[in-house]
Backbone bond lengths (Angstrom), bond angles and torsions (degrees), N, CA, C in turn:
res aa  C-N    CA-C-N  psi(-1)  N-CA   C-N-CA  omega(-1)  CA-C   N-CA-C  phi
1 M - - - 1.459 - - 1.564 105.73 -
2 L 1.242 110.27 130.91 1.527 119.43 -178.71 1.511 109.28 -89.91
3 R 1.342 117.68 139.67 1.446 127.42 175.32 1.480 113.33 -117.65
4 A 1.248 112.18 133.86 1.490 116.89 -177.20 1.574 107.74 -115.68
5 E 1.219 113.46 152.42 1.460 119.91 -176.72 1.564 108.71 -132.61
6 Q 1.201 124.65 125.73 1.453 127.33 178.70 1.567 110.57 -77.68
7 V 1.374 113.51 124.04 1.376 118.86 174.59 1.515 113.66 -117.00
8 Q 1.331 117.88 148.66 1.395 119.55 177.40 1.483 109.59 -93.23
9 V 1.368 115.63 133.80 1.345 124.34 -177.27 1.593 106.49 -106.72
10 S 1.362 115.79 124.24 1.452 116.94 -179.80 1.543 107.55 -117.70
11 W 1.373 120.61 152.92 1.421 124.12 -179.59 1.426 105.31 -83.19
12 F 1.297 119.23 147.56 1.455 130.96 179.60 1.444 109.25 -128.03
13 H 1.360 118.98 130.88 1.474 120.42 166.29 1.518 110.47 -124.37
14 F 1.330 113.32 136.15 1.404 119.88 174.29 1.486 112.98 -66.18
15 R 1.390 115.43 147.93 1.392 119.81 169.94 1.598 112.02 -62.11
16 H 1.378 105.41 -44.99 1.491 113.20 178.78 1.484 105.09 -152.80
17 Y 1.323 114.91 130.43 1.445 118.68 178.20 1.596 115.31 -86.93
18 P 1.306 112.54 144.00 1.426 117.33 -175.68 1.592 105.81 -73.27
19 V 1.284 115.07 147.79 1.514 124.33 -178.10 1.609 107.31 -56.43
20 D 1.265 114.20 -43.63 1.489 116.79 -173.71 1.529 103.31 -92.43
21 P 1.316 114.12 118.50 1.585 116.32 179.08 1.565 115.28 -64.84
22 D 1.394 117.70 -15.24 1.426 117.29 170.72 1.481 114.06 -70.19
23 D 1.245 120.44 -18.85 1.410 126.85 -178.30 1.590 116.98 -79.42
24 V 1.357 111.34 -17.66 1.475 117.76 -178.14 1.619 110.05 -60.66
25 A 1.275 117.16 -36.89 1.405 122.51 174.44 1.485 114.08 -57.61
26 F 1.286 119.18 -38.11 1.513 123.40 -177.93 1.573 108.56 -74.52
27 V 1.292 114.57 -34.25 1.519 116.80 -178.99 1.597 108.90 -73.38
28 L 1.389 115.36 -43.63 1.393 121.07 172.00 1.489 116.37 -55.80
29 A 1.347 116.28 -46.00 1.411 122.62 176.47 1.607 113.87 -57.00
30 A 1.399 109.65 -47.15 1.435 113.86 177.52 1.546 115.35 -62.18
31 I 1.358 117.35 -44.20 1.391 120.18 173.13 1.421 118.60 -61.11
32 N 1.295 115.08 -54.92 1.490 122.11 -178.16 1.494 110.09 -64.95
33 G 1.293 120.92 -40.37 1.408 122.08 177.44 1.477 116.24 -80.65
34 K 1.330 117.94 7.09 1.453 125.62 177.62 1.576 110.20 52.47
35 A 1.351 113.56 40.99 1.508 114.88 179.08 1.586 111.02 -62.94
36 T 1.248 111.87 155.28 1.468 122.77 173.02 1.548 110.70 -90.37
37 H 1.344 112.69 -33.00 1.493 122.99 -173.69 1.539 112.72 -138.02
38 L 1.333 117.63 138.99 1.447 123.32 166.01 1.489 104.64 -114.24
39 V 1.316 115.09 111.34 1.475 127.80 -177.19 1.588 103.62 -89.35
40 T 1.246 113.44 119.92 1.472 117.16 179.06 1.639 113.23 -166.99
41 R 1.241 112.07 153.48 1.457 120.19 172.10 1.503 110.55 -111.81
42 D 1.333 117.51 6.14 1.465 122.73 176.88 1.500 117.26 -72.73
43 K 1.270 116.72 114.24 1.516 120.63 -175.64 1.480 113.14 -53.71
44 H 1.306 118.68 -42.40 1.438 120.62 179.12 1.533 114.07 -61.09
45 L 1.304 115.52 -36.19 1.447 116.63 176.94 1.500 114.01 -71.96
46 T 1.336 112.62 -42.42 1.541 116.99 176.35 1.441 114.82 -62.31
47 D 1.382 116.62 -34.39 1.477 121.44 174.84 1.506 116.73 -60.33
48 V 1.267 114.72 -33.06 1.492 120.43 179.71 1.564 113.79 -94.65
49 A 1.264 117.08 1.04 1.448 121.29 -177.85 1.473 116.79 -56.15
50 H 1.315 119.48 -37.83 1.540 125.65 -175.55 1.487 109.37 -73.10
51 F 1.391 120.61 -10.56 1.524 122.04 174.37 1.509 112.02 -86.52
52 Y 1.390 118.14 -10.97 1.425 118.79 -172.41 1.633 105.89 -126.54
53 H 1.283 110.96 105.00 1.447 116.46 -178.86 1.517 112.52 -90.60
54 E 1.312 113.66 -3.89 1.504 111.05 -178.55 1.505 115.36 -78.75
55 F 1.343 120.40 -12.01 1.357 124.84 173.64 1.567 109.47 -146.66
56 S 1.291 109.89 156.62 1.523 117.95 -179.93 1.483 107.58 -92.21
57 T 1.447 118.40 133.65 1.479 119.33 175.20 1.488 102.18 -102.37
58 C 1.369 117.13 132.05 1.482 124.16 175.97 1.488 111.05 -157.42
59 G 1.351 113.89 166.49 1.498 122.06 178.19 1.456 108.05 -74.46
60 A 1.331 118.22 174.29 1.463 127.45 174.66 1.511 113.05 -59.78
61 K 1.355 119.19 -48.60 1.450 123.87 -179.11 1.505 113.39 -59.11
62 E 1.403 113.74 -47.07 1.448 122.39 178.41 1.574 111.12 -57.32
63 F 1.330 115.37 -45.43 1.402 123.41 -176.68 1.515 111.68 -67.14
64 L 1.345 113.82 -40.26 1.575 118.36 178.47 1.587 108.93 -67.26
65 L 1.361 114.10 -35.46 1.501 118.76 176.85 1.584 108.50 -63.04
66 K 1.374 115.51 -46.22 1.488 118.54 -176.55 1.471 108.87 -62.40
67 I 1.392 118.88 -35.14 1.502 117.46 -177.42 1.511 107.39 -72.02
68 A 1.374 117.80 -42.72 1.453 118.69 175.23 1.438 115.02 -57.60
69 Q 1.293 118.10 -42.36 1.486 122.13 177.39 1.478 113.30 -60.88
70 A 1.402 117.84 -40.75 1.504 120.66 177.12 1.440 111.68 -66.46
71 K 1.371 115.60 -37.52 1.565 113.74 178.28 1.469 113.18 -70.31
72 T 1.308 120.29 -33.44 1.444 122.11 -168.49 1.523 108.63 -103.37
73 G 1.289 119.43 -18.16 1.507 121.70 -176.78 1.521 110.26 80.46
74 S 1.338 116.46 2.92 1.461 119.98 -179.17 1.596 111.18 -70.50
75 T 1.308 117.53 139.53 1.379 117.54 173.72 1.590 113.65 -106.25
76 R 1.356 109.71 0.71 1.506 116.07 -178.71 1.543 112.71 -73.16
77 G 1.412 109.59 -37.16 1.488 113.01 176.75 1.551 113.19 77.52
78 E 1.320 114.38 25.03 1.468 118.28 -178.45 1.531 110.33 -96.07
79 P 1.286 117.75 123.00 1.510 118.89 178.94 1.525 116.76 -41.57
80 G 1.361 113.11 -39.80 1.482 116.63 -177.66 1.358 114.81 -67.37
81 D 1.371 121.20 -6.74 1.537 120.95 179.55 1.392 110.19 -76.48
82 T 1.296 126.21 -14.32 1.423 125.65 -172.83 1.491 115.46 -133.62
83 K 1.245 120.50 179.49 1.529 117.46 -176.31 1.563 107.91 -83.61
84 Y 1.330 114.04 0.81 1.589 114.92 179.19 1.592 109.44 -87.70
85 S 1.229 112.40 144.73 1.490 115.31 171.83 1.564 106.33 -125.44
86 I 1.337 113.09 147.88 1.410 119.07 -176.44 1.615 105.87 -117.06
87 V 1.331 109.11 126.77 1.494 118.94 -176.30 1.531 106.25 -92.27
88 P 1.273 115.95 124.00 1.497 118.86 179.34 1.567 108.34 -63.89
89 E 1.388 111.08 146.15 1.475 116.52 177.00 1.501 111.79 -67.80
90 S 1.347 113.86 144.37 1.503 117.19 -179.14 1.430 110.94 -98.58
């Protein structure tokens, strides 16, 4: 037996669309998922970051430093302050 559930669909408009249409899915996922961070090196996503205050857009290294700071309470943000190490990109 199939069950159906009624859902309400609402219209959504971006404050600012990314230049690359493929990036729309990432912004939608971050907003709808109530993300705190969008971790990316994509220039198009970092260019629209200041339009979206719901989440912080940053690179992987910056994100890992934020996690390390949160765990240790350190405000210096130095990788040596924690048990984490960050490998430079090659």
